[in-house]
C-alpha positions as CSV (number, residue, x, y, z in Angstrom):
1,M,-4.5,3.7,-20.8
2,A,-3.4,6.8,-18.9
3,S,-6.9,7.4,-17.5
4,F,-7.0,3.7,-16.4
5,L,-3.6,4.0,-14.6
6,V,-4.6,7.3,-13.0
7,H,-7.7,5.7,-11.5
8,I,-5.8,2.7,-10.3
9,L,-3.0,4.8,-8.7
10,L,-5.4,7.2,-7.1
11,L,-7.4,4.3,-5.5
12,L,-4.1,2.6,-4.4
13,Y,-3.0,5.9,-2.8
14,V,-6.3,6.3,-1.0
15,T,-6.3,2.7,0.1
16,V,-2.9,2.9,1.7
17,I,-3.7,6.2,3.4
18,L,-7.0,4.9,4.8
19,A,-5.6,1.6,5.9
20,F,-2.7,3.1,7.8
21,S,-4.0,6.5,8.9
22,G,-4.2,7.5,12.6
23,T,-1.8,10.3,13.3
24,T,-1.9,13.7,11.8
25,N,1.3,15.3,13.2
26,G,3.8,13.9,10.6
27,K,5.1,11.1,12.8
28,F,5.9,7.9,11.1
29,S,4.9,5.7,14.0
30,E,3.2,6.2,17.3
31,Q,2.7,3.8,20.2
32,S,0.2,3.9,23.0
33,P,-0.8,1.4,25.7
34,M,-3.9,-0.6,25.1
35,I,-5.5,-2.6,27.9
36,I,-6.6,-6.0,26.7
37,S,-7.7,-7.4,30.0
38,A,-7.1,-6.8,33.7
39,K,-4.0,-9.1,33.6
40,R,-2.5,-8.0,30.2
41,M,-1.5,-4.8,28.6
42,E,-0.3,-4.4,25.0
43,K,1.0,-1.6,22.9
44,M,-0.8,-0.4,19.9
45,T,1.3,1.0,17.0
46,R,-0.1,3.2,14.3
47,L,2.0,3.6,11.1
48,H,1.3,6.8,9.1
49,F,2.9,7.3,5.8
50,Y,2.2,8.3,2.2
51,F,2.5,6.0,-0.8
52,H,3.8,7.7,-4.0
53,D,3.1,5.8,-7.3
54,I,4.8,7.5,-10.3
55,P,3.8,5.7,-13.5
56,S,5.5,8.1,-16.0
57,G,8.2,10.8,-16.4
58,K,11.9,10.7,-16.1
59,N,12.1,8.2,-13.1
60,P,8.8,6.2,-13.0
61,T,8.3,4.0,-9.9
62,T,5.8,1.7,-11.6
63,V,6.2,0.0,-14.9
64,R,4.1,-2.5,-16.9
65,I,5.9,-5.8,-17.1
66,A,3.4,-8.2,-18.7
67,G,0.1,-8.6,-20.4
68,P,-1.6,-8.8,-23.8
69,A,-0.9,-6.0,-26.3
70,K,-4.6,-5.6,-26.8
71,T,-7.2,-6.1,-24.1
72,K,-10.8,-5.4,-23.3
73,A,-11.6,-2.0,-21.7
74,G,-10.8,-3.3,-18.2
75,G,-7.2,-4.3,-19.1
76,F,-7.4,-7.9,-18.1
77,G,-4.0,-9.5,-17.8
78,R,-1.9,-6.3,-17.5
79,T,0.7,-6.7,-14.8
80,F,2.8,-3.9,-13.2
81,M,5.9,-3.9,-11.0
82,A,6.4,-1.1,-8.5
83,D,9.2,0.3,-6.2
84,N,7.4,3.3,-4.7
85,P,8.6,5.6,-2.0
86,L,6.8,5.7,1.4
87,T,7.2,9.2,2.9
88,E,6.4,10.9,6.2
89,E,4.5,13.8,4.6
90,P,2.3,14.1,1.4
91,E,5.1,15.7,-0.6
92,P,7.2,13.2,-2.6
93,T,10.3,15.1,-1.4
94,S,9.6,14.6,2.3
95,K,11.5,12.2,4.5
96,L,11.6,8.7,3.1
97,V,10.4,6.1,5.7
98,G,10.3,3.0,3.4
99,R,9.6,1.5,0.0
100,A,6.4,-0.2,-1.3
101,Q,7.8,-3.0,-3.5
102,G,5.6,-5.5,-5.4
103,T,3.2,-6.2,-8.2
104,Y,-0.4,-5.6,-9.1
105,A,-2.3,-7.1,-11.9
106,V,-5.7,-6.7,-13.5
107,A,-7.2,-10.0,-12.5
108,S,-10.8,-9.7,-13.4
109,Q,-12.4,-10.0,-16.9
110,H,-15.7,-8.4,-15.7
111,E,-14.8,-5.4,-13.7
112,T,-11.5,-3.6,-12.8
113,G,-10.3,-5.8,-10.0
114,L,-6.6,-5.9,-9.1
115,L,-4.6,-8.6,-7.4
116,M,-2.1,-6.7,-5.2
117,V,1.1,-8.1,-3.6
118,F,3.3,-5.6,-1.9
119,D,6.1,-5.6,0.7
120,F,6.2,-2.3,2.6
121,A,9.9,-2.3,3.6
122,F,10.6,0.3,6.3
123,V,14.0,2.1,6.5
124,E,13.4,4.6,9.3
125,G,13.3,4.6,13.1
126,M,12.5,1.6,15.2
127,Y,11.0,-0.3,12.2
128,N,14.2,0.1,10.1
129,G,14.6,-3.3,8.4
130,S,11.1,-4.5,9.1
131,A,8.3,-5.0,6.6
132,L,4.5,-5.5,6.3
133,I,3.5,-7.9,3.5
134,I,0.2,-6.9,1.9
135,L,-1.9,-9.2,-0.2
136,G,-5.4,-8.7,-1.5
137,R,-8.1,-7.9,-4.1
138,N,-8.7,-4.3,-4.9
139,Q,-12.0,-3.7,-6.7
140,V,-11.1,-0.4,-8.2
141,F,-14.5,0.9,-9.1
142,D,-16.5,-0.5,-6.2
143,E,-19.8,1.3,-6.1
144,S,-20.8,0.2,-2.5
145,G,-18.9,3.1,-1.0
146,K,-17.2,0.8,1.5
147,C,-13.7,1.6,2.5
148,L,-11.2,-0.7,0.9
149,L,-8.7,-2.4,3.2
150,L,-6.1,-4.8,2.0
151,E,-5.0,-7.8,4.2
152,V,-1.7,-7.8,6.0
153,A,-0.4,-11.2,5.1
154,G,2.8,-11.2,7.1
155,F,5.5,-9.3,9.0
156,S,9.2,-9.3,9.3
157,G,11.8,-7.7,11.5
158,S,10.6,-6.0,14.7
159,L,7.0,-6.1,13.4
160,E,7.0,-9.9,13.8
161,A,5.7,-9.5,17.4
162,I,2.5,-7.8,16.3
163,H,-0.8,-9.4,15.4
164,C,-4.0,-8.3,13.7
């Protein structure tokens, strides 16, 4: 069980970092002009933060909430609830910029595939009070070597004006 959780959490961490990477100087957000056409100019915003999933210890941020007591090796049916810190730097004690709140469940009987639903609620800077809603399938042990990106399913607050 612990090894399974470690693999899931490591992949989730890498997924979030790859999906939202772009700056390396510790800034939470960065905007730059982006020319769309000769008549229109838009801003591009890159959000850069670290996702900390803590499944055990004194103050876990992820707990198992449902699922069968005994499952196959893949853990089909196990469901987890998370309230994970999003920070500006890799250290969990660095500046908090938001919370990743949501669920993930082992949704496949044949491989370790997760259904993930998260709300990345920001509490810092110009995106304070805004959120990205993430929804998607995370095939944990994908052997294709492709980078995993989850879909942004929605926005709230000042992020409502953006589009994918």
